[in-house]
N, C-alpha and C positions, 0 to 999 in steps of 0.2 A: 505453506509456501516454501519451496526449495528444501523440503524436509530431508530428502535423500542426500543431496549435496552437503547440506549443513551438518548432518550427522557424520558423514565421512570426514569432512574437513576438521570438525571438532575433535574427532578421535585422533587424527594425525597430530594436531597441535597439543592435545593432552599428553600424548606419548612423548613428544619432544620436550614438553615442560618437565616431564618426569626425569629427564636425563641431566638437568642442570646445565652443565657446559656442553655445547654442541661442537662436535668435530666437523671437518669438511665432509666426511662420509655421512654424518647425520643429516647435514643440510642437503646433500645430494639425494639421499634416500627420501627425505621429506618432500623435496621438490618432485621426485619421481612419483611419489604417492599422490601428491596434489594434482599432477598431470593426469594420472589415471582417473582421479575423482572428477576432474573437469571434463575429460573426454566422455566418461560414462554419463555425465549430465547433459550430453549432446551439445557441448560448447564447440564452436568451430575450431578446427585444428590450428588454423593460423592465429586465431585469437589466443589459444592456449600457448602457442609457441612464443608469441609476442609478450604475453603476460609473464610467463616464467623466465624468459630471457631477461626482462627488466628486473625481475625479482633477484635472479642470480647475480646480475651485475651489481645491484645495490647491496646485496647481502655480503658480497666480497669486498666492495670498495667503501662502504659507508662507515663513518666513525662510530664506535660503540657509545651508547648512552649508559652511564654508570648505574643509573637507577633502574635499568631494565635488564632482565635476563636475556641471553641470546635467543631463546625461544620466543619471548615477547617481542623482541626486535624483528625477528623473522615474520611473526604474525602482523606486526605493524606495517612492514614493507608489503606483504601480500595484500593487506587491506587497502593500502594506498594505491597500489597498482591495479587492483581489481576495480576500485572506484574510477581510476583513470580510463580503463578500457570501456567503462560504461558511460563515459562522458566527463568525468572529473567533477564538475559543478552542476547544480540544478539549472536548467534552462527554462525560459518562459516563452509563451506565445508572443509573436510579434504584434498582432492586433493593430496594424496600421491601416489607415483609411477611414472614411466616414461614409457608410459603416465599415468596420473591419469585416472581411469575408474569410471565414474558416471553412475549408472544404475537407470532408472526410472521405477517403478512398480506401480500397482494400478488397481482399477476396470475399466471395460470398460466405456467409456464416461466421465472419470474424466479430460480429457484434457492433457494426457501425451505427445502426439506428438507436439502440439503447445507449451507446456511447455518446451519440449526439445529444440525447436528452440529459445524460449525466453531465456532459461538458457545459450545456446551457445552464443547468442548475448551479454548477460550480462558479461560472462567471456571474450569474445573478447574485450569488452570495458575496461576490467581490464588488458588488455595486454596479455591474454592467447591465445593459438592457438587451438581452439576446432575443433573436427571432429564429425559430427553427423552421427549416425549409426542406421538404421532401422533394428530391430531384431524381427519383428512381422510377423510370417508365417501364422497367423490365420485371420487377417483382410484384406479383399481385398483393394488394393490401398493404404495400409499403407505406403509403400516405396515411392509411387508417392506423397503423401501428404507431407511427410518429405522433399522430394526433392524440391517440389515447395516452401516450406517455406525457405529451405536453400538457394536456388537460389535467392529468394527475398531479403535475408539478405546478400548475397555475401559470404556464408559460405560453406566449403566443406562438402560432405556427402558421405555415402557408404551404400550399401544394403546387409544385411545378412538374407534376408527373406526366402530363399529357405531351407538352412540347417544351422541354427544359431550355432549349436554345433561345426560345422567344420569351418564355414565362419568367425565367430567373432574372434577366435584366429588368423586367417590369416589377418584380417583387423587390429588387434592390432599390428601385426608384421610390417605391412605396415606403421602404424602410427609412430612406432619407427623409421623406416628408413627415413620417411619424416618429422620427428621432430614435429609432432602434440603432444602437451603436455597434452591435455585433450580429452578423448573419451567419448561422451555422448550416451548411449544406450537406445533407445526407445523400450520397450517390449510390448507384447500383454496384454490386459486386460482380465478380466473374469467377469461374472455377480456378482452383490453384494452378498457377503457371500460365493461365490464359490472359492476354492483354485486356485492359479495361475497355469498356464500350467506346467506340470511336468518337461519339459526341462530346466526351469529356475533353479530348484534345482540342476541340473547337471552342468549347465553353470557357475553359480556364483562361486562355489568352484574352477572351472577350471581357471577362469580369475582373481580371487581375487580383486574385485572392492574396491576402497577406500571409496566410498559412494554409499549406496543403499537407494534411496529416494522414499518414498511413496507419490504418487500424488493423492489427494482426493478432491472431490468437497465440498466447504464450505456449499453449499445449502442443503446437506444431514444432516446437524446438528449433533445431537448426534448419529445418525445412522452411521456416519463415523467411530465411534469406532468399531462397529461390523464388518464393511467392512475391517477395518485396521487389525484386529486380524488375519485374514487368511494369511496376508503377513508377519507377525512377524517371521515365521521360515526362511525367506530369509535373515535375519540379517539386518533389517532396521537400518539406522544410522541417518535418519532425515525425515522431512515431508515438502511437498510443498502443500499449500492450494490454490486451484484455485477458481475463480468466487467469490472472497471475495467482490467485488464491488456490487454484487447483493444480499449479505447476510444482511438482516435487523435485524437478531437476534444475531448471534455471538456464538452460542453453540459449533461449531466445534473448533474455535480458542481458546476458553476458556477451552475446555475439552481435546483435543487431547494430548498436550504436557505432562501434568501430568499423564493422564491415560495410555498413551503408554510408558512414560519414554523416549521419544525421542524429540529432539529439533525441533521446527518449524523454518525452515530456510528461506523460501521464501513464498510470497503470490502473487497470480495473481489478479490484480485489473482492468483488462480490456482486450480487444481483440487485442490491438496493440502489436507489438513485444517488445516495451519498457515497457509494463505494467506488469513487474515482479519485485517485490521489495524485498530486504532483510527484514526479519521480526525483528522488535525491540519490545520486550515485553512492555517496559515502554511507548513507543510512542503509541502502540496499546491500552494500558490501558488508556492513556490520551484521545484518540479518543472515546473510549467506554464511558468514563465519561463526554464527552462534553467539554474537555479541549483543543481540537485541536491537531495538530501535526505541530508545527512551524518549527522544524528542518527538517521534511520531505518536507514541502513547500519550504523552502529555497533551499534544495537540488534539488528539481524538477526545480526550476527557474534557478539555477546555471547550470543545465545540458544543458539548451538552451542558456546560456550566458546572460539571462535577467539581473541578478544582476550586472555582470561585465560591461555590456554595459551602464546600468543606472549610475553606479558609475563613469564611464569614462565621460559620458555626463555631469553629475553634476559637476565633477571636472573641466571640461572645461567651465562650466557655459553655456551650450548650450542645456539644456533639454527643447526642444520645444514641441509643440503639434504634430509635425511630429514624434518626438522621442516617444511621448506618444502612438501614433497609432502603431508605430513599436513594442513597448513593449507589447501592447495588442495582436498583431498578434503572437509575440513570445510566449506569455503565452498560446495562443491557441495551438501552436505546442507542448507545454509541457504536454498537456493532456486536457481532457474535463474540462472546467472551473468550472463546478459544483464540480468535484472531488477536484480541487485545493482549491476552496473556502470552501469546507467542512473540510479542515484542520485548518481553523481558529477557535479559541475557541468560543464555543457557537453559531456557525454559522450553521444553518440548510442548508442542501444541496439543492440549488435551482434547478428547472427544466432546463434541457439543452436548451429546445426551448425558454424559457424566456431569458436565457443568450444570445442565438444567436440573438434574436430580439433586445436586448439592445445593443449588440456589433454592429449590423448593423446600428442602429440609431446613435451611437457615430461616426462610420466611415463616415456616410453621413454628419454629422455636420462638421467634420474636413475637409472633401473634398469640402464642400461648402464655405470654407474660402479662402481668398487670401493667397498667399505665405507669404506676410508680416504679416498677422494675425496669421498664424500658427507658425511663428518664433518669433513673439512678441505679445503674447496673451494679454499683458497689454493694448494694444491699442483698444481692442474690447469694445466699449461703447454701449449705448442703441440702436442707429440707426444701427450699424453694427450687433448687435444681431438679430434685426428684419429682416435684409436682409439675414443673415445666416439661420435663422429659415425658412424663405420662401423658400430659395434655397434647403434646405434639407428635406422639408416636415415635419418639427417638430415645436415645440413651443419655445418661448423665455425661458420658464421655463426649457425646455430640454437643451438648450444651456447653461443656468446658471448652471444647474446640472453638465454638462460635464466639464465646467471650474472649478467648485469646486472639482470634482473628479481628474482633472489634477493636481491641487495644492496639494491634498492629496497624489497623486501618486509620486510627486516630493519628498515629505518627506519619503514616504514608500520606494521608490527605493534607496534613500540615505542610509537608515538603512540596506536594503538588501545587498547593496554593501559592507557594513561593516560586513556582516554575522549576523546582528541582526534583530529583528522585533519589531517595536514600539507597546507598549501595550502587548508584549508577555510574561510578567512576570506572572508566575502562582501564585495562592493564597497561596502557601506554598513552602518551600524550597525543592529542589530535594535531 
């Protein structure tokens, strides 16, 4: 996510930190390089102008904080202003009405149907009772796709594909009777730049949705603005950005909120049902600047119970290599390990196949140990290491590395269990 932009910005601030004291010429050159990086990332030119104008104004006029270097203060200002252009603070769905009606609109191919299912799953996890409704009379098999996704997730669904203007109100009446408190409507797309189907302009005033969300592909970059403009007359209340995990630039995320004047509410970061995340502008600014997303990492691990299980094991003083292996497997369930590791400050996202090979090697080493060795790793001496290496098809160095990582994991899991992250302090106050 945003690898190209993050790498360029990290290099700029690394160079500035190396200078110690910054002159006005250093700041000007740094801002010039940041401008070039943002423009190359397909960020809208007016957004770049507004962002750097605010940064320059604050960099000149803001009182210095003695505990920070000038480069750190410039980084802090850029981070804050970058978060501001993306909305400042995380926003939530309105979800007003009984039931609350959420309508997804957007161009064809932006991922509305899969996003509808992901959003329903997200709301169900929050204790809501969502009903998925297909209202796409134009795309063949649209209802079947939504039905398949709903059944996979164990969620209810209904079809209004034949005559949406008549069928949707009937389904809403049914939702009220059956006490579904959120209805998510999947609607037809249109080619980029082409206005949405006319029936939507008739349907929306009729059903009075609480939320009308534009679903747009992050990979379209600045082009997403032109695509979005044709949906503005529908009364957009927010944005969902899909395929953000494949976006190396970041132009859409940085441009859409301020140019459309609508909050970015969710981002799609993968193909799995759970790969829809609430959007946090400050966290995203941190990731773009190479500062990681420690809060997001902890949340991901807590979703699968990794942090809680680790804290319980450590409290009972039973964190063994068997526990270590179980934690690695749980982390795999939390999502692609490359995505998780990319949330660490300054950590470039590794290739998934490399991670898979390393995990396979670690698993083989642990499984080549005796039960006693797994539960009491301190007894593993030189001769045992040689035997384990032979049995797992690895080297003694690999065994040593795994044991060192196990010790580090004990410390890490202890901090995660407390909701903290070792070394997670940023180089400036929030």
